[in-house]
Structures are given as C-alpha cells and as structure tokens.
C-alpha positions as CSV (number, residue, x, y, z in Angstrom):
1,M,0.0,0.0,0.0
2,V,2.9,2.3,0.9
3,K,4.6,1.6,-2.5
4,Q,1.4,2.3,-4.4
5,T,0.9,5.6,-2.6
6,A,4.5,6.6,-3.3
7,S,4.1,5.6,-7.0
8,T,0.9,7.7,-7.2
9,N,2.6,10.7,-5.7
10,A,5.5,10.4,-8.1
11,N,3.1,10.2,-11.1
12,Q,1.2,13.2,-9.8
13,Q,4.4,15.2,-9.4
14,L,5.4,14.3,-13.0
15,I,2.1,15.7,-14.3
16,E,2.5,18.8,-12.3
17,L,6.0,19.3,-13.6
18,V,4.8,18.9,-17.2
19,N,2.1,21.4,-16.6
20,E,4.6,23.8,-15.1
21,K,7.0,23.5,-18.0
22,F,4.6,23.7,-20.9
23,N,1.5,25.4,-19.6
24,E,2.4,28.8,-21.2
25,S,3.0,27.3,-24.7
26,F,0.0,27.6,-27.1
27,D,0.6,24.1,-28.7
28,F,0.7,22.2,-25.4
29,M,-2.4,20.1,-25.2
30,K,-4.0,18.4,-22.1
31,K,-7.0,16.3,-22.8
32,Q,-9.2,14.2,-20.5
33,L,-10.7,11.0,-22.0
34,Q,-13.7,9.5,-20.3
35,I,-16.3,6.9,-21.1
36,D,-18.4,5.0,-18.6
37,N,-16.1,4.1,-15.7
38,S,-12.9,4.4,-17.7
39,E,-10.9,7.6,-17.8
40,A,-7.4,8.7,-18.9
41,M,-5.5,11.9,-19.5
42,I,-3.1,12.6,-22.4
43,M,-0.6,15.4,-22.5
44,Y,1.4,16.3,-25.7
45,I,2.7,19.1,-27.9
46,K,0.5,19.1,-31.0
47,T,3.0,20.8,-33.4
48,V,5.4,17.8,-33.1
49,V,2.9,14.9,-32.7
50,D,1.4,13.1,-35.6
51,G,-2.3,13.8,-35.2
52,T,-3.4,10.8,-37.3
53,Q,-1.4,8.4,-35.2
54,L,-2.6,9.9,-32.0
55,Q,-6.2,9.4,-33.1
56,E,-5.7,5.8,-34.4
57,I,-3.3,4.5,-31.7
58,I,-4.4,6.3,-28.5
59,I,-7.8,8.0,-28.7
60,K,-9.9,5.6,-30.8
61,P,-8.7,2.4,-29.0
62,F,-9.6,4.1,-25.6
63,F,-13.2,4.4,-26.6
64,E,-13.3,0.9,-28.0
65,M,-11.8,-0.9,-25.0
66,K,-14.2,-2.3,-22.4
67,S,-12.2,-1.2,-19.4
68,S,-9.2,0.9,-18.3
69,D,-7.3,-2.3,-17.5
70,N,-7.6,-3.5,-21.1
71,F,-6.5,0.0,-22.4
72,L,-3.5,-0.1,-20.0
73,S,-2.5,-3.6,-21.3
74,Y,-2.9,-2.4,-24.9
75,L,-0.6,0.6,-24.2
76,N,2.0,-1.6,-22.6
77,S,2.1,-3.8,-25.7
78,L,2.7,-1.0,-28.2
79,P,6.2,-1.0,-29.8
80,Q,6.3,2.9,-29.5
81,Q,6.2,2.7,-25.7
82,Q,9.2,4.3,-24.1
83,E,10.6,3.4,-20.7
84,I,10.4,6.3,-18.2
85,K,13.6,6.6,-16.3
86,E,13.6,10.2,-14.9
87,K,11.4,13.3,-15.1
88,E,13.9,15.2,-17.3
89,Q,13.7,12.5,-19.9
90,V,9.9,12.9,-20.1
91,I,10.2,16.6,-20.6
92,A,12.7,16.1,-23.4
93,E,10.7,13.4,-25.1
94,L,7.5,15.5,-25.1
95,T,9.4,18.2,-27.1
96,K,10.4,15.6,-29.6
97,G,6.9,14.3,-30.2
98,S,6.0,11.8,-27.5
99,V,2.6,11.6,-25.7
100,L,2.3,11.2,-22.0
101,I,-0.7,9.1,-20.9
102,F,-2.0,8.9,-17.3
103,V,-4.2,5.9,-16.8
104,K,-4.9,3.7,-13.7
105,Q,-2.4,5.7,-11.6
106,Q,0.4,5.0,-14.2
107,N,2.3,7.2,-16.6
108,I,3.0,5.8,-20.0
109,L,5.1,7.5,-22.7
110,I,4.4,6.7,-26.3
111,D,6.5,8.0,-29.3
112,L,4.2,9.5,-31.9
113,K,6.4,12.1,-33.4
114,S,5.5,13.7,-36.7
115,L,8.4,13.4,-39.2
116,K,8.6,16.3,-41.7
117,N,12.2,15.7,-42.7
118,N,12.2,12.0,-43.7
119,N,12.6,12.5,-47.5
120,V,15.7,10.9,-48.9
121,L,17.8,13.6,-50.5
122,E,19.9,13.5,-53.7
123,T,23.7,13.3,-53.3
124,N,25.0,16.8,-53.8
125,I,28.3,16.7,-52.0
126,E,29.7,13.6,-53.7
127,P,28.0,13.2,-57.1
128,T,28.9,10.3,-59.4
129,I,28.1,9.4,-62.9
130,L,27.5,5.8,-62.0
131,G,26.2,4.4,-58.7
132,Q,23.5,5.6,-56.3
133,K,21.9,9.0,-56.8
134,L,20.1,9.2,-53.5
135,G,21.9,9.8,-50.2
136,L,20.5,10.2,-46.7
137,S,17.6,11.9,-45.0
138,E,17.4,14.4,-42.1
139,S,15.7,11.8,-39.9
140,I,18.0,9.5,-37.9
141,E,15.4,6.7,-38.0
142,V,15.2,6.8,-41.8
143,N,19.0,6.9,-42.1
144,I,19.5,3.8,-39.8
145,N,16.8,2.1,-41.9
146,L,18.7,2.9,-45.1
147,I,22.0,1.5,-43.7
148,R,20.4,-1.7,-42.4
149,Q,18.7,-2.2,-45.8
150,Q,22.1,-2.4,-47.4
151,Y,24.1,-4.0,-44.6
152,H,22.5,-7.3,-43.7
153,Q,24.6,-8.5,-40.8
154,P,23.5,-9.5,-37.3
155,S,26.8,-8.1,-36.1
156,L,25.7,-4.5,-37.0
157,I,25.3,-2.6,-33.7
158,V,23.4,0.6,-33.2
159,E,24.0,2.6,-30.0
160,M,21.7,5.5,-29.3
161,K,22.8,8.5,-27.2
162,E,21.7,12.1,-26.7
163,I,23.9,15.3,-27.0
164,G,23.1,19.0,-26.6
165,Q,21.8,20.2,-23.2
166,K,19.3,22.5,-24.9
167,V,18.3,20.5,-28.0
168,H,18.6,16.9,-26.8
169,K,19.7,15.7,-30.3
170,A,19.5,11.9,-30.9
171,L,22.9,10.5,-31.8
172,A,23.6,7.0,-33.1
173,I,27.0,5.1,-33.1
174,I,26.9,2.3,-35.7
175,Y,29.6,-0.3,-36.2
176,D,30.1,-4.0,-37.0
177,K,31.2,-5.7,-33.8
178,D,33.1,-8.4,-35.7
179,T,35.4,-6.0,-37.6
180,V,35.5,-2.8,-35.6
181,N,38.7,-1.7,-33.8
182,Q,37.7,-1.8,-30.2
183,A,40.3,0.8,-29.2
184,V,38.9,3.2,-31.7
185,L,35.3,2.5,-30.6
186,K,36.2,3.1,-26.9
187,N,38.0,6.3,-27.8
188,I,34.9,7.6,-29.7
189,R,32.5,6.7,-26.9
190,E,34.7,8.5,-24.3
191,K,34.9,11.7,-26.5
192,I,31.1,11.7,-27.1
193,S,30.4,11.2,-23.3
194,K,32.7,14.2,-22.5
195,L,31.0,16.6,-24.9
196,D,29.5,19.5,-23.0
197,L,27.5,21.3,-25.6
198,E,24.2,23.3,-25.3
199,V,23.4,23.2,-29.0
200,I,24.6,21.1,-31.9
201,H,23.2,21.3,-35.4
202,S,24.8,18.7,-37.6
203,S,27.3,15.9,-38.1
204,S,29.9,18.3,-39.5
205,E,29.8,20.4,-36.3
206,L,30.2,17.2,-34.2
207,Q,33.3,16.3,-36.3
208,R,35.0,19.5,-35.2
209,F,34.4,18.8,-31.5
210,L,35.6,15.2,-31.7
211,N,38.8,16.2,-33.3
212,D,41.8,15.9,-30.9
213,Y,43.5,18.8,-32.7
214,Q,41.0,21.6,-32.8
215,R,43.3,23.7,-35.1
216,S,44.3,20.8,-37.4
217,L,44.7,21.7,-41.1
218,L,43.6,18.4,-42.4
219,P,40.5,16.4,-41.5
220,T,40.8,13.2,-39.4
221,M,37.2,12.2,-39.9
222,M,35.1,12.0,-43.1
223,V,31.7,13.5,-43.6
224,T,29.6,11.8,-46.2
225,E,26.1,11.6,-47.5
226,R,26.5,8.4,-49.5
227,T,25.1,5.1,-48.1
228,D,27.4,3.0,-50.3
229,R,30.5,4.7,-48.8
230,I,29.0,4.1,-45.3
231,V,28.5,0.4,-46.0
232,T,32.0,0.1,-47.4
233,N,33.5,1.7,-44.4
234,L,31.4,-0.4,-42.0
235,A,32.7,-3.6,-43.6
236,G,36.2,-2.1,-43.2
237,G,35.8,-1.9,-39.5
238,K,35.1,1.8,-39.1
239,V,32.6,3.6,-36.9
240,I,29.7,5.7,-38.2
241,I,28.2,8.5,-36.2
242,L,24.8,9.9,-37.1
243,V,23.1,13.1,-35.7
244,N,19.3,13.6,-36.0
245,G,18.5,16.4,-38.3
246,S,21.6,16.1,-40.4
247,P,21.7,14.5,-43.9
248,T,25.4,13.5,-43.5
249,V,27.3,11.2,-41.2
250,V,30.8,11.1,-39.7
251,I,33.1,8.2,-40.5
252,A,36.0,7.6,-38.1
253,P,38.8,6.9,-38.3
254,A,39.8,8.4,-41.7
255,V,43.3,8.4,-43.2
256,F,44.8,10.6,-45.9
257,F,44.2,8.1,-48.8
258,D,40.5,7.8,-47.9
259,F,40.0,11.4,-49.0
260,M,41.6,10.8,-52.4
261,T,39.1,8.0,-53.2
262,S,35.8,8.4,-55.0
263,M,33.0,5.9,-54.8
264,E,33.0,5.9,-58.6
265,D,36.3,3.9,-58.4
266,N,34.1,0.9,-57.5
267,F,32.1,1.2,-60.7
268,Q,34.7,1.8,-63.3
269,L,37.0,-0.5,-65.2
270,F,40.4,-1.4,-63.6
271,W,42.6,0.7,-65.7
272,V,40.1,3.6,-65.8
273,T,40.1,3.6,-62.0
274,R,43.9,3.6,-61.8
275,F,44.2,6.4,-64.4
276,T,41.7,8.6,-62.5
277,K,43.5,8.0,-59.2
278,V,46.8,9.0,-60.8
279,L,45.1,12.2,-62.1
280,R,43.9,13.0,-58.6
281,F,47.3,12.7,-57.1
282,F,48.9,14.7,-59.9
283,G,46.3,17.4,-59.3
284,L,47.2,17.3,-55.6
285,F,50.9,17.9,-56.4
286,V,50.0,20.7,-58.9
287,C,47.8,22.4,-56.4
288,L,50.5,22.2,-53.7
289,L,53.7,22.9,-55.6
290,L,53.0,24.9,-58.7
291,P,52.5,28.4,-57.2
292,G,55.7,28.0,-55.1
293,L,57.6,26.5,-58.0
294,Y,56.7,29.5,-60.2
295,V,58.0,31.9,-57.6
296,A,61.2,29.8,-57.0
297,V,62.2,29.6,-60.6
298,T,61.4,33.2,-61.6
299,S,62.9,34.9,-58.6
300,F,65.6,32.6,-57.3
301,N,66.5,29.6,-59.5
302,P,65.9,30.5,-63.2
303,E,68.6,28.0,-64.1
304,F,66.1,25.2,-63.2
305,L,64.3,25.9,-66.5
306,R,65.6,25.5,-70.1
307,A,67.0,28.8,-71.5
308,E,64.2,29.2,-74.0
309,L,61.5,28.7,-71.3
310,A,63.3,30.9,-68.8
311,L,63.4,33.7,-71.5
312,S,59.7,33.2,-72.3
313,V,58.7,33.5,-68.6
314,A,60.9,36.6,-68.2
315,G,59.5,38.2,-71.3
316,S,55.9,37.6,-70.1
317,R,56.7,39.5,-66.9
318,I,58.0,42.7,-68.7
319,G,56.1,45.6,-67.3
320,V,54.8,43.8,-64.2
321,P,55.8,46.1,-61.3
322,Y,55.6,43.6,-58.5
323,P,57.8,40.7,-57.4
324,S,56.6,37.2,-58.5
325,F,55.3,36.2,-55.1
326,I,53.0,39.3,-54.9
327,E,51.7,38.5,-58.4
328,V,51.0,34.9,-57.4
329,L,49.4,35.9,-54.1
330,F,47.2,38.5,-55.8
331,L,45.7,36.0,-58.3
332,L,45.4,33.1,-55.8
333,I,43.4,35.3,-53.4
334,F,41.1,36.4,-56.1
335,M,40.6,32.8,-57.2
336,E,39.6,32.1,-53.6
337,F,37.1,34.9,-53.8
338,L,35.6,33.4,-57.0
339,T,35.4,29.9,-55.4
340,E,33.6,31.3,-52.3
341,A,31.3,33.3,-54.5
342,S,30.4,30.2,-56.5
343,I,29.5,28.4,-53.2
344,R,27.5,31.3,-51.6
345,L,25.6,32.6,-54.7
346,P,22.3,31.1,-55.8
347,K,22.8,28.2,-58.2
348,A,21.0,30.0,-61.0
349,I,23.6,32.7,-61.3
350,S,26.7,31.3,-59.5
351,G,28.2,29.6,-62.6
352,T,27.7,32.6,-64.9
353,A,28.9,35.1,-62.4
354,T,32.1,33.2,-61.5
355,T,32.9,32.3,-65.1
356,V,32.4,35.9,-66.4
357,G,34.2,37.3,-63.3
358,G,37.2,35.0,-63.9
359,L,37.5,35.9,-67.6
360,I,37.2,39.6,-67.0
361,L,39.6,39.5,-64.1
362,G,42.2,37.6,-66.0
363,T,42.0,39.8,-69.1
364,A,42.0,43.0,-67.2
365,A,44.9,42.0,-65.0
366,T,47.2,41.1,-68.0
367,E,46.2,44.2,-70.0
368,A,47.0,46.4,-67.0
369,A,50.3,44.7,-66.6
370,L,49.5,43.6,-63.0
371,T,50.3,40.0,-63.9
372,S,51.7,37.9,-66.7
373,N,49.9,35.7,-69.1
374,I,51.8,32.6,-67.8
375,M,50.6,33.5,-64.2
376,V,47.0,33.4,-65.3
377,I,47.5,30.0,-66.9
378,I,49.2,28.7,-63.7
379,V,46.5,30.0,-61.3
380,S,43.8,28.5,-63.6
381,A,45.6,25.2,-63.6
382,V,46.0,25.3,-59.8
383,A,42.2,26.0,-59.4
384,I,41.2,23.1,-61.7
385,A,43.7,20.8,-59.9
386,T,42.1,21.7,-56.6
387,F,38.7,20.5,-57.7
388,A,40.1,17.1,-58.7
389,I,40.4,16.2,-55.0
390,P,37.1,14.3,-54.4
391,I,36.4,15.2,-50.8
392,N,35.8,18.8,-50.0
393,E,37.3,18.8,-46.5
394,M,40.7,17.7,-47.9
395,S,40.4,20.2,-50.7
396,F,39.9,23.1,-48.3
397,G,42.9,21.9,-46.2
398,I,45.2,21.6,-49.2
399,R,44.2,25.1,-50.4
400,I,45.6,26.5,-47.1
401,V,48.8,24.3,-47.1
402,R,49.8,25.7,-50.5
403,Y,50.2,29.2,-49.0
404,F,52.7,27.9,-46.5
405,L,54.7,26.3,-49.3
406,L,54.4,29.6,-51.2
407,L,55.8,31.5,-48.2
408,F,58.9,29.2,-47.9
409,S,59.4,29.4,-51.6
410,T,59.4,33.2,-51.4
411,I,62.0,33.1,-48.6
412,A,64.4,30.4,-50.0
413,G,63.5,29.5,-53.5
414,L,63.6,25.8,-54.6
415,L,65.3,24.8,-51.4
416,G,62.5,26.4,-49.3
417,L,59.9,24.7,-51.5
418,I,61.5,21.2,-51.1
419,L,62.1,21.6,-47.3
420,S,58.6,22.9,-46.7
421,F,57.1,20.0,-48.7
422,L,59.2,17.5,-46.8
423,G,58.0,19.2,-43.6
424,F,54.4,18.7,-44.8
425,V,55.0,15.0,-45.4
426,M,56.5,14.7,-41.9
427,Y,53.4,16.4,-40.5
428,L,51.2,13.8,-42.2
429,A,53.5,11.0,-41.0
430,N,53.2,12.3,-37.4
431,K,49.4,12.7,-37.5
432,N,46.9,10.1,-36.5
433,S,43.2,9.5,-36.6
434,F,41.9,7.9,-33.4
435,G,45.2,6.0,-33.0
436,E,45.5,5.0,-36.7
437,P,48.5,6.4,-38.6
438,Y,47.3,9.1,-41.0
439,L,49.5,7.9,-43.9
440,K,48.4,4.3,-43.5
441,L,47.3,2.7,-46.7
442,F,44.6,0.4,-45.3
443,I,42.7,0.6,-42.0
444,Q,40.8,-2.7,-42.4
445,R,42.4,-5.5,-40.5
446,K,42.2,-9.2,-41.1
447,K,39.4,-11.0,-39.3
448,A,42.0,-13.3,-37.6
449,E,43.6,-10.2,-36.1
450,V,40.3,-8.9,-34.9
451,K,39.4,-12.2,-33.2
452,G,42.8,-12.5,-31.7
453,A,42.5,-9.0,-30.2
454,K,39.1,-9.9,-28.7
455,S,40.3,-13.1,-27.2
C-alpha cells in the first residue's frame, strides 16, 4: 500500500512538472478522456505529434476498450512505448513528439512524433556518374533504416545517445562488432560522453568537437552523404556517427588516402580507376607545388628551366611592377574569392557570375600589366587541380597548405619549397586519426587479427 501511494505521488508530481514546464505554450495540449467508468488523461505538444497516429493509436482504442485495464494492457504492448527513467527524460521526449498518458495511476510515454524531414535527398556533395543517386535523410530513424537495408549482418550494432543540453539531439553510433577496432570505438565513446554542448546542429559540427587537434589543417574524420560509402567503411571496421536532423554522417577513423578515393572507383574498369587515381594525385601535387615552383624559378632559380622557357617567362613579366610572389598571391586570393562566390551565390547565377568574373579579371589583370599571361595559366591550372580532389574537407585543407609552401618558396626558392614539402610530409606521418596512422594505406584488418584481439 505504501509503495502504491509513493508511485501515485510520483506520477502526480510528474504531471504537475509537465504542466509547469509547458502550460504557457500555445501548442501544449492536455485532454481528459472518459467513457463509462474508464478515464485517462493525455498530454502532448501538437506541433510535433502526428495527429493521425494519435487518433488511431491512442484516442480511438480508448473508446473501443471495455475497461481501463484493457486499455493499459494495450498501451504496454505498443512498440512505440518508451521506458520512463527520470522526469527530465519525459520533458525532453515531449518536445520531440511523444505523448504522456496517465491511466490507472500510471504514466506511460508513447512515441508518436511527426516526421517532416524524412525525405531521402539527392547526393550533392559527392555526385557520381554511376552508382547511387540518393543519399540520406534528415531523420535519424530513416538513415538507420537505409543503412540496415544495405548491410544485412546481425553483427551490426546501433547505440543511441543524446547530446546537446538544450536540444537533446539523438545520436547513433553504428559499427560492425566483428570487424571494428575496439580501441577506436572506446575512444569515440569517451569523447562523445565528455562533450558538454548546449546546442549542436549537424554531423559536420560534431566532427569539429571530436577532433583531438581543434586547429588541425587536415580532417581526421570524413563527412559523407552516400550510403554506399557508409556500407563500405562499416565492412572495413570503421565507426559511423549519425546526428538527428543532419543528412550527413561522420566516419571515423579516416586516413589521408581515404580522402583521395571516390565511390565511382568501385564502378569503373580497372585501368580507368587507376588512371583517375593518378590524375587526382597529380592534381594534388599541382595544387600544392605549382605556385611555389613559379616563384622559386622566376625569382631565385631561373637555371632550373631551359634557357628558352626561362626567357619566355621573363619576357611575359616585362612591365609587371611587382615581385613574382605578390603576383601569385594576388591571383590566388582572387581565385579564392571566386570559389567562395560560387558556393554562396544562388545556383541560377553562380556559374555565370564566376565564369564571367574570372574571364574579366584575367583579361584586365594582364592588360593592366598587373600580372603575366603565364601566371593566369598557372593559377587557372591550380584552381582546376584543386577541384580534382574528391572530398571537400581535404580540398579546403590543401588550399591552405599551399600558402605555407608559397611562403617558404618566397624566402628560400627551390630549397625552401623542397624543405617545406618534406615538412608537410613529416606532419602527415606524425598525424593520427583515433590512433590510426594518417598515412596508413589500409585501416581494415584481417578477421583473424580482430578475433585475436578480442580473445
């Protein structure tokens, strides 16, 4: 009897707390249901609850049941029922679309959220000619469903957590327990548990907070919207992190060579794939080294070029009043402006505006003798080579690194360029992603190694 009274008091306190928290909100609903000797009370926020489900799953069955006991048994059998652990959890779940039902001195929480963001979006970040055209949704439940539909293994584990003290975002950690690196998984769990954030919006934002090196130039986790890349990495023993409301996921760990791989490599012929990979790495070196190489050979080491080419470069710079590094920096920065403009402008005008702007800028700069014709060609080649890198996070990082190489080339010519490039390689060799070497070719381990580590 004492336990029953304590339970009743706790339930009453919960109802009073809910009333106190939401009573001033216009969309908070509190309805009393009654028929014959049966009665119940429901509390919910109508703007986040699916009204059709509420009518069909809660209200209609109440009036069809013979007694409150039958209705209570029915509610306890619903798959949408959520276990109530603490009062704060109930408050958070009501804001997400759950319904609190008070019947027979018991509180029951049923998930009836209205999903407005469950449409599967097209792949815009990593488009391919072949392969899947649809990516993920902004609903975490839909995204987990998409992954499970393509990865049919009982060893696939989904762990649900919450982050964000103000927003209570649902977060899912997905991995294959047979292939995952347990040390990496433990590291990720610890970092997520230590996050002390009030608001978080997306997976990309989460990536920044999970990074060991907040000011790192290059990414150590990959953000993707493609389910085929997710499935490939799950099979390779990596961990997938989803945040509700974000159409992208975080893949960890990620090494340098992951960012130079496109999913289209899986769909093309062997030699076509090898050729495109060589092109990407060639584009990487062009993006990194060409601006610094131009400054080095024009200002410090003209003997590096053949006499005819050296004379041609020197002739093109006749009338240019600035040193070569000012010339390079001027055009590179304006190329960055054009790139940013193409991202920020509406799609209908971005292509036209940046193309026309680039043509006018290049023509006007050469006619005004602010830069040489060869410099315009070099900067254009650098910009095109940058876009050959398939993952944007790596492309942005490389764009910054080339300015460091340009600085050392300005100071010490070819020697400075070579030493700074070797320093960049040493930086990559010293870097790691959740304990995995950043320049490692393959993260996936043999199954025998995984089983041996578990035993």
